[in-house]
DRENVO-778861 format. One line per 5 residues: for each residue y negated, x, z of C-alpha. Coordinates in steps of 0.2 Angstrom, whole numbers. Each point is the difference from the previous one (the first is absolute). Example, Ala and Ser with C-alpha at 12.3 -4.5 7.8 and 13.67 -1.06 7.14 Angstrom:
# residues 2
22 62 39 | -17 6 -3
END
This chain:
# residues 500
-2 -1 0 | -15 8 -6 | -12 4 13 | -12 -16 -5 | 14 -13 -1
6 6 20 | -19 -3 4 | -4 -16 -7 | 18 -6 7 | -5 9 17
-17 -11 0 | 9 -16 -5 | 13 3 12 | -13 1 14 | -10 -15 -3
18 -9 -3 | 6 3 17 | -16 -2 9 | -4 -17 -8 | 18 -7 3
0 6 19 | -18 -8 2 | 8 -18 -13 | 14 1 11 | -6 -1 19
-12 -13 -8 | 12 -11 -6 | 11 3 16 | -14 -9 11 | -2 -13 -12
17 -6 -2 | 4 4 18 | -14 -11 4 | 7 -16 -6 | 14 0 13
-7 12 13 | 0 -15 11 | 21 -2 0 | 2 17 5 | -13 6 14
2 -6 16 | 17 -4 0 | 9 14 7 | 6 7 -13 | -4 20 1
-8 12 -11 | 16 3 -7 | 1 -16 -6 | -17 -1 -6 | 2 17 -7
16 -5 -10 | -9 -17 -7 | -13 9 -8 | 12 15 -7 | 10 -15 -8
-17 -9 -6 | -6 17 -9 | 10 -1 -15 | -3 -17 -4 | -19 5 -1
5 11 -17 | -2 -11 -14 | -19 -2 6 | -5 18 7 | 9 8 -13
-11 -4 -15 | -16 -1 8 | 4 18 5 | 4 5 -17 | -16 -8 -8
-12 8 15 | 7 19 -2 | 1 -1 -19 | -19 -7 0 | -4 13 15
7 16 -9 | -6 -4 -16 | -17 -6 5 | -3 17 12 | 4 10 -16
-13 -8 -10 | -12 1 12 | 1 17 2 | 1 5 -17 | 18 4 0
4 -10 -13 | -13 6 -11 | 4 20 2 | 19 -8 -4 | -6 -8 -14
-12 16 -7 | 17 11 1 | 8 -12 -10 | 9 -10 12 | 1 -16 -5
3 -16 15 | 17 -3 -6 | 5 16 3 | -10 2 18 | 12 -15 5
16 5 -6 | 6 8 19 | -5 -18 6 | 9 -8 -13 | 15 7 5
-2 -3 18 | -3 -18 -4 | 13 -2 -10 | 11 6 14 | -9 -11 12
3 -14 -10 | 21 2 0 | -1 6 21 | -11 -18 0 | 14 -10 -9
12 8 13 | -8 -5 14 | -5 -17 -5 | 18 -3 -5 | 10 9 16
-13 2 15 | -12 -14 -1 | 15 -14 0 | 9 9 14 | -20 1 10
0 -19 -3 | 16 -4 8 | -3 12 15 | -16 -6 5 | 7 -20 -4
13 4 14 | -10 7 13 | -12 -13 -2 | 15 -13 0 | 8 8 16
-18 4 10 | -3 -20 -3 | 20 -2 9 | -3 10 15 | -18 -2 3
-1 -19 0 | -19 -3 0 | -1 10 -16 | 9 -13 -10 | -11 -14 5
-14 3 -13 | -15 -12 3 | -6 -16 -10 | 19 0 -8 | 17 -7 5
12 16 5 | 19 0 0 | 2 4 16 | 21 0 2 | 8 5 16
16 1 3 | 6 -18 5 | -13 -12 -9 | -14 5 -11 | -19 -7 -4
-16 0 -7 | -15 5 8 | -18 0 -6 | -13 6 12 | -18 -1 -4
-3 16 9 | 5 16 10 | -8 9 15 | 4 11 13 | 12 13 5
11 3 -14 | -5 -20 -9 | 9 -7 15 | -13 -14 3 | 0 -13 -14
-12 -15 -6 | 6 -18 -7 | 17 3 -1 | 12 -12 -9 | 17 1 -1
15 -7 -12 | 15 3 9 | 17 0 -11 | 16 -9 1 | 18 10 -3
-3 -8 -16 | -20 8 -3 | -6 -16 1 | -19 -1 10 | 2 -16 10
-8 6 15 | -20 4 -1 | -8 8 16 | -20 2 -1 | -8 9 14
-21 6 3 | 5 17 4 | 18 11 5 | 5 16 7 | 15 12 -5
6 7 16 | 14 14 -3 | 7 13 11 | 8 19 -3 | 16 -6 13
2 -18 -8 | 7 -4 -13 | -11 -16 -2 | -16 -5 -5 | -8 -16 7
-14 -9 -13 | -8 -8 12 | -10 -15 -9 | -14 -9 10 | -8 -17 -1
10 -8 -16 | 10 -14 -5 | 18 2 -5 | 5 -12 -16 | 20 -3 -2
6 -9 -16 | 17 -12 8 | 15 -1 -10 | 7 -16 4 | 17 -4 -6
-1 -18 -8 | -9 -2 -16 | -12 -15 7 | -7 11 13 | -2 17 -13
-11 -13 -9 | -15 -1 15 | 1 18 -1 | 1 0 17 | -8 17 9
-4 7 20 | -17 5 4 | -7 9 18 | -14 10 7 | 3 17 9
-12 10 10 | 12 17 -1 | 15 1 -13 | 11 16 1 | 12 4 -14
12 14 2 | 4 13 -14 | 15 11 1 | -4 17 -8 | 19 8 8
2 3 -18 | -15 8 -7 | -3 9 13 | 13 11 -8 | -8 0 -17
-3 15 -10 | -15 3 -9 | 5 11 -13 | 14 -15 -3 | 2 -1 -21
4 -18 -4 | 6 -5 -16 | -17 -7 -6 | -6 5 -17 | -17 -8 -10
-7 6 -18 | -7 14 8 | 14 7 11 | 9 2 -17 | 2 15 -12
2 3 -19 | 16 -4 0 | 3 -16 13 | -14 -8 -9 | 7 2 -17
15 -7 7 | -7 -14 10 | -11 -4 -14 | 13 -3 -14 | 11 -11 16
-16 -11 4 | -6 -3 -18 | 19 -5 -3 | 0 -12 18 | -14 -8 -6
4 -3 -18 | 15 -7 8 | -9 -11 14 | -10 -9 -15 | 13 -6 -12
9 -7 15 | -14 -8 6 | -4 -6 -18 | 17 -5 -2 | -1 -11 15
-17 -7 -4 | 8 -6 -14 | 16 -9 5 | -9 -8 15 | -17 -7 -17
17 -5 -10 | -10 5 -16 | 1 14 -13 | 17 3 4 | 7 19 -4
12 -2 -18 | 19 1 4 | 6 10 -13 | 15 -13 -6 | 16 3 -7
5 2 -15 | 13 -13 -2 | -12 -13 6 | -12 5 -13 | 14 -5 -14
3 -13 7 | -19 -4 1 | 0 5 -19 | 14 -15 -4 | -9 -15 7
-12 -10 -12 | -18 2 4 | -2 -18 -2 | 12 -4 14 | -10 11 12
-16 -9 -6 | 6 -18 6 | 5 8 16 | -20 7 5 | -5 -18 -5
3 -8 17 | -6 16 10 | -18 0 8 | -12 14 -9 | -16 -3 12
-6 -1 18 | -7 -16 -3 | 16 -5 -8 | 10 3 17 | -12 -8 11
-1 -14 -12 | 19 -4 6 | -1 3 15 | -5 -15 14 | -18 2 8
8 7 17 | 11 11 -11 | -17 6 -8 | -5 4 15 | 11 9 7
4 9 -16 | -18 6 1 | 0 5 19 | 13 11 -3 | -6 8 -14
-17 5 10 | 10 3 16 | 11 14 -12 | -17 5 -8 | -8 4 17
15 9 6 | 2 11 -15 | -15 3 0 | -1 8 20 | 14 9 -3
-9 8 -14 | -15 4 9 | 10 6 15 | 10 10 -13 | -15 6 -8
-6 9 16 | 17 8 4 | 2 8 -18 | -20 7 1 | 5 9 16
15 7 -10 | -9 3 -16 | -14 8 10 | 13 9 10 | 8 7 -15
-20 5 -9 | -1 9 17 | 15 12 -6 | -6 3 -16 | -17 5 6
6 14 13 | 10 6 -11 | -12 2 -15 | -13 5 15 | 11 17 2
-3 5 -17 | -18 -7 0 | -4 11 15 | 8 17 -8 | -12 -2 -15
-15 -7 8 | -2 17 9 | 0 10 -17 | -12 -14 -7 | -12 1 14
1 18 -2 | -7 -1 -18 | -13 -10 6 | -6 9 14 | 0 16 -8
-11 -4 -15 | -12 -9 11 | -4 14 12 | -2 11 -15 | -13 -14 -7
-9 -5 14 | -1 18 5 | -2 -3 20 | 11 8 15 | 2 -7 19
3 -14 6 | -15 -9 -4 | -2 -7 -19 | 20 3 -3 | 5 -7 17
-10 -18 -8 | 7 2 -19 | 19 4 7 | -1 -15 13 | -7 -12 -15
15 6 -11 | 10 -4 12 | -4 -15 8 | -1 -8 -20 | 19 9 -3
5 -8 17 | -6 -16 -2 | 7 -4 -17 | 15 6 6 | 2 -12 15
-9 -14 -11 | 15 3 -14 | 12 1 12 | -2 -17 8 | -1 -9 -18
15 10 -2 | 10 -7 15 | -5 -19 -4 | 6 3 -17 | -16 -1 -10
-1 18 -8 | 18 10 -3 | 5 9 16 | 0 15 -10 | -16 -2 -7
-6 -4 18 | 5 19 5 | -9 8 -14 | -16 -7 -3 | -9 9 9
7 17 -4 | -1 -7 -20 | -19 -4 2 | -2 19 8 | 7 8 -16
-11 -3 -12 | -15 4 13 | 8 16 2 | 1 6 -21 | -17 -5 -1
-7 9 14 | 12 15 -6 | -6 -1 -15 | -19 -2 5 | 1 15 10
9 11 -12 | -14 -4 -13 | -15 1 14 | -5 -16 1 | -10 -7 14
11 -16 11 | -10 -12 -11 | -6 4 -17 | -8 -11 -13 | -6 15 -11
13 -5 -12 | -4 -20 1 | -20 4 -5 | 8 13 -13 | 11 -11 -10
-14 -15 1 | -11 14 -10 | 11 5 -10 | 5 -16 -7 | -20 -5 -1
-3 16 -8 | 13 -4 -15 | -7 -16 -2 | -19 5 -2 | 6 15 -10
9 -14 -12 | -15 -10 0 | -11 14 -8 | 11 3 -14 | 1 -19 -2
END
């Protein structure tokens, strides 16, 4: 490697690792802030919180790495241009592409490493972080209760859903406006408890956690044996000043926080697993749609699927004269009006009501099935999106380098001022296009592959244009060629007039 290549590469690597460390710290604090309330003050200890942050860091790479490449390339080449180092290179006959040669090799290598990281490290990290949060919620019941929403609170013996308006106090032990839906053995919520306040009381020596509710009401739906009594929907209601619920956590106290559970989403799968699941999910969805279509068709009694006839029967049908078949069809009913006219009034009402009920039932079935199929296809689309995002992330690092390097040479400014502003604006454009495209892709509005690649494909022509302008020593926004074209056009027009 020549001295120039080593110099350019060393300056780029310095800016690259400096930018990466600064950005990863910023994104860690921004991400941890979202769920710090569920970790801090729960008696978890520094080790558990440290493990959570350690598992969380790899999930930030898809955001931090493209911004790092963009920012470090702008900083490096902006500093070169500002210090007239590029002018010295060009005076020596060294072009921009020649100066970028060592960095191009490094960025290509970085793209391969990024794909390996996205395919192997990030899925493992996502699964570790998910399992850690789930196991923490088991061991620390207060962490399982989220303010403002119903949270599954599974103890041993019976389960319940708890919703609280606010948690406060030491380890979030005090609760305001508590609503509890207790579950039966059949997982049916037939008991509702409402209380103005509550408190979680536990002891290190005891396997029982007490949930003490104060100033509330108890509602229970009764299940009588007689059908006549069931129609009355009987229930019991009582008021209490203090009501205590004991939760046995003896099985949960032995919970291993590092235990891996067989829970996987699209973000927790590598390329091989995604391709396999995409194929199986696609076939399963098609089978579900075909089965549902056949079910609806048979229920409607319309649009029957033609069945293959036996060849012997076809030959027999050909022997039968056409006139005899026409005579047989004279007595058949060919319209709905003809059918209704042949019936009595009460029969007409019965037929119409039955048809109305049948259509209503079919429509309700279609609506409910539509929601299920939408969830299935959204799950299927998210797998395709995750698969292509792994490739798009690797390529985006390469493309954003070709955006940032010529842009830095054009703006001719180093430091963390203007380059940082330009890098953030470009990255936010790239990031939000990716977010909106991903959401549209999950809903099925656009193809998931396009949703993963759209932001990268938009940056591709920008990188080509900026590289051409930087090579030709043109500014960021040049309108001179437009005015030159206009002058040339009118010049030819005027010259032609004079000749005439």
